[in-house]
N, C-alpha and C positions, 0 to 999 in steps of 0.2 A: 773651531768647533770640534767636539769629540763626543764619544758615547760613554755612558755609564749604566750600571744596573740599578733600577729603582723598582721596588715592589715586585721583584722577580723578572722584570723585563727590561731590555735595553732602552735607554732614552738618550736623546741628543742633548749635549751639554753646550750651552752658549753663555757668554758673558753679556750683561746688560740689564738694566732695570726693566725695560719692557719685555725682554725675552724671559725674565724670571718673575714676572709680576705676581703670579699666584703665590709662590713661595715667599717672596718679599713681603707681600701684604700679610701673610700668615705670621711671619716673624714680627711684624709691627704689632699685631694683635697680642702675640705671646708676650712681647716686652711691655705692653700696657699692663698685663697682669703682674709681671715682675715689679714694675714701679708701684703698683697699687699695694703690694705687700709691705713695702717700706713706708709708703705714704700713710698707712693707717696708724702709724706711731707718732707722726710729727706734731699733731695738735694736742694729744692727750697724755703721752708718757711722762713728760716733765711734771705735769699736775698729779699723776698717779704717784710719782716718786715722793712728792711733798705731802700730799693729802692722805694717801693710804699707807705709805711706808715711813712717813715722817722723817725724810732725809732733809737736813737743813743746809749742809755745806754744798755749795754749787758744784764742787768737784765730784761729790758723791752722786748728786742728781744727774750729772752728765756722764756717769760711768757707763751707762748703757750704750752711749755713742762710741766710747772708747773701745769697748769689746766688739761692737759691731764693725767699727773701722778696721781694727786689727785683723779680725777673722776674714773680712771681705778682702782686705789688701793681700794677705798671704794666699788666699784662695785664687785671686786673680792671677797671680804668678803661676801657681800650679795648673790652673785651667788652661792658660796659654800654652804651656809646655806639653800637656797631655793632648790638647787639641791638635797641635802640630804633628804629634807622633801617631795618634790613633783616631783622629776624627773629631767632629764637633757634636753630633747629635747625642751621643751617649753622655757627654758632659752636661749638656742641657737637661736631659731627663734626670740625671743624678741630682742636679741642683734642685729640681722641683721635688724629688723624693725627700731630700733633706729638709725642705720647707714644711712638710706635712704637719709636724707637731707644733709649729710656731704659734698659730692662732690659739690653740688650746692652752699652751703655756702662758700666753699673755692674758687669757681670760681667767684662768684658774690658779696661776702660780701663787703659792701661799707666802712666799718671801721674796725679797728683792733679788736674791741669788737666782731664783727661777726666771725672773725677768732678764737678768744678765745672760743666763744660759740660753734663753730663747733668742736673744740678740746675737749670740755666737752662732747659733744655727742659721739665723736669718742672714748674717754676714757671709757665711759659707755658701748658702743658697744663692744670694745675690752675686757673689763672685763667679759662680759657675753659670748661672742663667743669663745675667746681663752681659757678661763677657762673650758668651756664645752668640747671643742675638746680634750684637754689633759686628762680631767677626764674620758671622755667616752672611750678613748683609753686604759687607765689604767684599767677601768672596764672590757673591752673586753679580755685583754690578761692574766689576773691573775698575780700571784706572781712572776713567774720566768722570765718574759720578760719585766719588767717595764722599765728598762733602754733603751731597744730597742724601746719600744713604745713611750717613751717621746722623744727619739732621733729623731725618724721619724716625730713626731709631730712638734718639733722645727725646724727640717730640712726644712719641707715644709713651715712653717711660715716665717723663716728668709731668705731662698733663695728667697721667694716672696718679702720680704722687700727689699732685694738687687736688684732684678729685677725691681721692681717698682721705686726705687730710680734712677736706671740707666735710665729707660725709661723717667721719668719726667725731669731729667736733660737734656737728649737728646732733648726732645720736647721743653723745655724752651729755649735751645740754638738756636733753629731754628725758634721759633715763638715768644713767650713772656712768662713772668712769670705767667700770667693768661690770659684767662681761660684754654687754651689748655692742660697743663699738668695734669689737674684734670678730663678730660673727661673719661679716663679709669676707674676712680672710680665708675662711673655709672654702667659700665659692671661688676665690681667686686661685687658690692652690689646685682645686679640682679641675678648673678649666685650663689653667696653664699646663698642668701635668698631662691632661688628656690630649690637648692639641699637640704638645711636643712629642708625645709618644706615638700618636696615631697618624699625624699628618705632616709634621716637619721632616724634610729629607736632608740627608747628609750633603755637605757642600765641598768636601775634599776634592771631588773631581773638577770643580771649578778652579781650585787652586792649581791643580795639575795643568789645566788648560792655560791659565794665565802665565804659568812658569815657562810655557813653550813659546810665548810671544817674543818678538825680537828685542824688546827693551829689557826683558828679564831672563831670557833663556841662557845667556852667556854667564850669568851669575846666580844660578839657581841652587847651588850647594847650600845646605843648611849649616850655619856655624854652630859651634858648641854653645850649650846653654849659658855657661859662664861668660862667653864672649858677648852674647846678646844682652845679658844682664849689665855688663859694664859699659857696653856701647850706649844703652838706653839710659843708664844712670849717670855716666860721667864722661866717657871718652869721646862720644859723638856730640859735637857742639849743638846740633839741632835737636836730637833726641833727648839729650839731658836737659836742655832748656824747656822742652815740652813737658818733661816729667816734673820739673820745678814748678811750672805754672799750674799744672794739674794738682800738685800737692797743695799749693796755696789756695787754689779755687775751692777745694774741698775743705781746707782749713777754715775758710770763712763760712762755708756751708755748715760745718760742724758747730761753729759758734752760733749761727742763725738757728739751727735746729734746737740747740740746747738752751740758749739764753733769750732769744726773742720771745718765746711764750712767757717766760718769767718777767721779762721787761714789760710786755703788754699787760700782764696781770697786775703788775705794780702800778700801771697807768689806769687801773680800774676797768679793763676790758673783761667782759664775761667770756665763758667757754665758747659760746657760739661765735662771738666776734674774733676770739683768738683762733678758732678753727678757720674762719674766713681769711684772716691775715696769713695764717700758715699755708693756705692754699694759693694765695696770690703770687707768691714768689716762684714756686715750682711750676704753676700753671702758665705764668708769663714766660718763664724760661722755656717750657716745653713748646708753647705755641710759636714763640719767636724763632725757635730753631728750624721751623719749616722754611724760613727765609734765610737765616744766616748760614746754614749748612750749604745750601745751593749757592749763596752769594760767595762763599769762600772758593767755590769751583771757578767763579768768574773773575774775582778781583785778587785772589790769593789769600794766604793764611796769616801772614805775619802781623799786619796792622789790625786785623780783626781781633787777634789774640791780645796784643798789647793794649789797644783801646778798650777792649772788653774788661780787662782787669781794672783799668782806671775807672770805668763806668761802675763796676761793682763797688769800688771804694767810695765813690760819691753816693751810691745808693745806701750803703751802710751809714754814712754820715747823715744822710737825710732821715733815716729812721731815728738815729740818736737825737737829732735836733727837734724832732716832732714830739707832740704831746697828745695829739688827737688821732682818731681812726683814719681820717683822710690823709694826714701826713705820713702815718705809718704805711698806708697802702701805696702811696706814691713812691716812697723810698724802696719798698719791697719790689714794686714793679720795675724800678730802675735797676735794682740788684738782679732781677730776673733777666732783663734785657742784656745786661753785661755778661751774665753767665751764659746766655744763649749765644753771644758772640764768640765765646771761648770754647764751650764744651764740645760741640761737634767738630769744630775747626781743629782742635788738638788731635782728636782721633783720626781725622782725615790727613793731618800732617804726618802722623805716625805711618799711615798707609802709603804716603808719598815716599818716605825715606826707606822704610823696611821692605825688603823683597818678599814676594809671596811665600817662599819656602820657610821664612822665619818671621812672618808678619804677626801671626797669632802670639808667638813668644814675646815679641817686642810690645804688642798691645798688653800682654799680661804683665810685663815689667812696668810699663807706664801706669797701668791701673793699680799695680802694687803701690807705687809711690803716690799716685793720686788719692787712693782711698786711705792710705796712712794719714792723709790730711784730716780725715774725720777724727781719728784718734788724737792726733797732735792738736787739732783745733779745739776739741772738747777739753783736753787736758789743759791747754794754754788758757782757754776761756774760763774754765772752772777755777784754776789757781789764781788767775788775774782777778776774776770777779770776787773771790774771797779776800784778796789782798787790797784791791783798789776800787771795787764796786763794779756793778754791771756796766755802767757807762764807760769807765776807764778801760775795761776789758774789750768792749766793742770798738773804742777808738784805736786800741792797739792792733786789733785785727784789721781795721780799715787801713792803717799805715802799712802793715805788712803786705796787704793786697796791692796798694799803690806801688810799692817798691818792686813787687813781682812783675808788674807790667813794664816798669822801667828796664828791668833785666831782660825781658823778652824783646823790647825795642832795640836794645844794644846788641844782644847776643844771637838772636834768632835770624837765620837766613830765610828767604822766601822758598818754600818747598814745592809749591804747586806748579806743575808744568803749564797749566792753562794761563797763569798770570804772566808767563814769560814767553808764550807762544807768539 
């Protein structure tokens, strides 16, 4: 326990979910708005590319995911380093400020380049805001509830992704592809920015407190940024395996984001049904994380990660082999369950390995590689779809996902203290 200054007066700083319930709940709500910002694109933007801007090549259609993934990935890395050096809250607020023009550019952008520019800004905003909400939750809860903390964070974000995808598909089916589906984005930005600026409190004092605890106090020196980068990328067996799995997880998500709506349209699904299908995957992912994040605190991280990747591969295969709505929905639900097994568990495993003094930087490097998966997946899926068709591209991604789980099973150690206690 220690003290810090908040709103001009000293407050007691404690670690734990119950002890920080108010701030934790507030960050859950903020991350729901973060997720909703990206969710509003998932069901309609591929159709906008084809119908309004007449893009025929799959690589061109998926270019918005490439620029989004690249900008988000690079911002994740910067956000982690800045947060370790200067605190979390101002990074969160900056991310929301960058998001302000995005809904307007998506509504009124006269060329595809405007849509790409909006996705650059959206990626930067997501890199700042989503990184900070998860890091701040990990700061608040301490060592024993990391899986639950990350599960709740990702639950809020991806349920909101699904809800926004469903809403925009419903609106587009009843009005037009633009501008109406993006009006809710103005509300998301206003509420996210207002809550972050007015009510969210800095969590750096919680990091200081955790660094004084017996398990971390003897090793609390912050390593150089380049050292953290190479540890998380290559030299640390566990951190590098976690980064690899994260990259492949988002590689298949980039494929799903870009190709699934086109695949469903080719199967004569209308915009409303495509919106519903686009919502099933992230909604299942988000809801299931309520259980899987906490489960990883009890049974460990390794086998949830490996089996989650295998489950994702089976889910992609199920979508490919289906031809009707119910089959598509079942495959997407399975893909969502597999992703839920992996997503919060990877973040919790980073928290297990990285010490508090450089945890945000390690999370930033991991999220750099993870979100590069969006760009790599969209490029790979687009090039493969142009060369061997939609189905061939989707099978390729399923095979890569299966192999990623095998690498995790062979190379990853168990990182959770709870599983070995």
